[in-house]
VOGU-3710 file (C-alpha; in Angstrom, 3 decimals, decimal comma):
1> xxxxxxxxxx> -56,997/-10,458/-74,683  -54,863/-8,494/-77,148  -52,813/-7,077/-74,259  -52,045/-10,613/-72,989  -51,083/-11,740/-76,506  -48,781/-8,718/-76,929  -47,181/-9,345/-73,515  -46,593/-13,037/-74,277  -45,182/-12,134/-77,704  -42,850/-9,587/-76,113
11> xxxxxxxxxx> -41,559/-12,135/-73,606  -41,040/-14,659/-76,425  -39,073/-12,124/-78,491  -36,845/-11,259/-75,522  -36,259/-14,968/-74,870  -35,280/-15,505/-78,519  -32,892/-12,559/-78,429  -31,245/-13,764/-75,212  -31,026/-17,325/-76,559  -29,534/-16,062/-79,815
21> xxxxxxxxxx> -26,876/-14,123/-77,935  -26,036/-17,155/-75,824  -25,701/-19,338/-78,911  -23,683/-16,791/-80,856  -21,182/-15,987/-78,114  -19,269/-18,489/-75,977  -19,533/-17,995/-72,272  -17,081/-19,001/-69,593  -18,413/-20,956/-66,685  -16,338/-21,183/-63,542
31> xxxxxxxxxx> -17,065/-24,084/-61,252  -15,623/-23,892/-57,779  -15,881/-26,830/-55,460  -14,777/-26,893/-51,865  -11,682/-29,053/-51,371  -13,492/-31,626/-49,272  -16,152/-32,193/-51,964  -13,865/-32,443/-54,990  -14,517/-36,192/-55,353  -18,135/-35,393/-56,240
41> xxxxxxxxxx> -16,949/-33,677/-59,419  -14,686/-36,643/-60,286  -17,635/-38,968/-60,651  -19,157/-36,907/-63,460  -18,658/-38,108/-67,046  -19,029/-35,736/-69,958  -17,811/-35,122/-73,504  -15,871/-32,022/-74,486  -16,234/-30,911/-78,109  -13,891/-27,948/-77,986
51> xxxxxxxxxx> -10,466/-27,076/-76,623  -10,079/-27,496/-72,900  -7,939/-25,217/-70,771  -6,985/-26,421/-67,327  -5,577/-23,793/-64,989  -3,950/-25,887/-62,332  -2,967/-29,511/-61,923  -4,507/-32,121/-64,200  -4,178/-35,862/-63,600  -5,393/-38,531/-65,970
61> xxxxxxxxxx> -5,317/-42,313/-65,996  -4,821/-43,923/-62,661  -5,730/-47,512/-63,381  -2,884/-50,016/-63,265  -2,476/-53,664/-64,204  0,215/-55,753/-62,511  0,788/-59,346/-63,518  3,303/-62,132/-63,161  3,231/-64,801/-65,836  4,985/-67,986/-66,876
71> xxxxxxxxxx> 3,661/-67,618/-70,415  5,924/-66,603/-73,303  3,141/-65,289/-75,565  -0,130/-63,543/-74,730  -2,702/-61,385/-76,494  -3,857/-58,268/-74,690  -7,634/-58,135/-74,328  -9,339/-54,988/-75,583  -11,189/-54,662/-72,273  -7,835/-54,546/-70,476
81> xxxxxxxxxx> -6,626/-51,721/-72,742  -9,829/-49,830/-71,965  -9,478/-50,347/-68,228  -5,744/-49,885/-67,625  -3,303/-47,087/-68,491  -0,234/-48,491/-66,758  0,991/-52,093/-67,134  3,577/-53,673/-64,847  4,498/-57,061/-66,338  6,858/-59,677/-64,905
91> xxxxxxxxxx> 7,705/-62,852/-66,759  9,082/-65,720/-64,671  9,815/-68,092/-67,549  11,481/-66,193/-70,370  10,997/-63,502/-72,980  7,330/-62,575/-73,324  5,548/-61,400/-76,480  2,452/-59,279/-75,835  0,260/-59,037/-78,948  -2,014/-56,023/-79,228
101> xxxxxxxxxx> -5,660/-56,581/-80,229  -6,731/-56,500/-83,877  -8,072/-53,234/-85,262  -11,645/-54,481/-85,024  -11,139/-54,312/-81,246  -8,932/-51,204/-81,256  -11,602/-49,259/-83,167  -13,997/-49,847/-80,294  -11,408/-48,166/-78,029  -10,569/-45,403/-80,546
111> xxxxxxxxxx> -13,846/-45,039/-82,487  -13,136/-41,892/-84,518  -10,290/-41,112/-86,906  -7,827/-39,018/-84,918  -8,711/-40,521/-81,513  -5,504/-41,195/-79,571  -4,707/-42,985/-76,339  -1,472/-43,711/-74,477  -0,349/-46,588/-72,257  2,796/-47,113/-70,198
121> xxxxxxxxxx> 4,368/-50,590/-70,079  7,045/-51,649/-67,597  9,077/-54,834/-67,863  9,197/-55,540/-64,132  11,579/-58,453/-64,650  15,115/-57,885/-63,418  16,596/-61,086/-64,878  18,967/-60,504/-67,776  17,613/-61,462/-71,205  13,943/-61,651/-70,220
131> xxxxxxxxxx> 12,441/-59,065/-72,527  8,868/-57,925/-73,057  8,019/-57,431/-76,740  4,948/-55,562/-77,978  3,616/-57,187/-81,157  1,238/-55,415/-83,525  -2,290/-56,724/-83,896  -3,919/-57,387/-87,260  -4,511/-54,190/-89,244  -2,144/-52,099/-87,189
141> xxxxxxxxxx> 1,254/-50,511/-87,714  3,918/-50,086/-85,035  6,340/-47,237/-85,646  9,361/-46,145/-83,626  12,645/-44,288/-83,805  14,590/-47,560/-83,998  13,491/-51,026/-85,050  14,066/-52,379/-81,519  11,797/-49,984/-79,591  9,097/-52,643/-79,386
151> xxxxxxxxxx> 11,413/-54,771/-77,219  11,425/-53,648/-73,585  14,565/-54,703/-71,731  14,428/-55,892/-68,107  13,579/-53,045/-65,727  12,791/-50,600/-68,534  9,688/-48,847/-69,815  7,832/-48,230/-73,070  5,222/-45,660/-73,881  2,667/-46,877/-76,441
161> xxxxxxxxxx> 0,562/-44,214/-78,171  -2,107/-45,474/-80,589  -4,145/-43,388/-83,037  -7,080/-44,301/-85,265  -5,883/-43,282/-88,753  -7,593/-43,190/-92,128  -7,865/-46,709/-93,526  -4,945/-47,716/-95,735  -6,116/-50,369/-98,193  -2,574/-50,996/-99,482
171> xxxxxxxxxx> -1,529/-52,469/-96,132  -4,967/-53,030/-94,539  -4,220/-50,717/-91,602  -6,321/-48,230/-89,672  -4,538/-48,100/-86,321  -1,022/-46,680/-85,943  0,900/-47,040/-82,690  4,072/-45,213/-81,743  6,382/-47,252/-79,523  8,862/-45,244/-77,430
181> xxxxxx> 11,267/-47,428/-75,467  12,512/-45,460/-72,493  15,931/-46,326/-71,072  16,883/-45,741/-67,454  18,509/-42,331/-67,243  19,869/-42,603/-63,717
//
């Protein structure tokens, strides 16, 4: 009986030592998938709590929203911001103002201070004077290089990058969005 107890204790001590080494030292895991089965890996969802190095191509996003509207003012639904990374918007009536959701909604998209997400907006209208304007939601701040970057001219693009910031009681803000209007370079 004592020999069995000593053997079990020895195995337990070895297991603790091995576990301690694994916890104390990071290990690299290489996952190789055959090319034809790569879509199996794409369906996996997981959280990464450390830096991530990608050696090779890395694509992100891939969900687009295309709409044609006769409205001149709309509010973007939080669920649409969650679901779509690229927006292609055409207004048939006139200049369109797109209001971003209030911070109570944006915080559900960016739950932790420091969380950041980016969207690409395209004013698909080619008619002169029909602009697409991004309007800040309640509790949010839009910042840009110039004061007109929130106005997207016909056929042009804007990159919107929003970050959950520490709450600012002076201006009641906890979401900051950078608006980068991108002019056609060609």
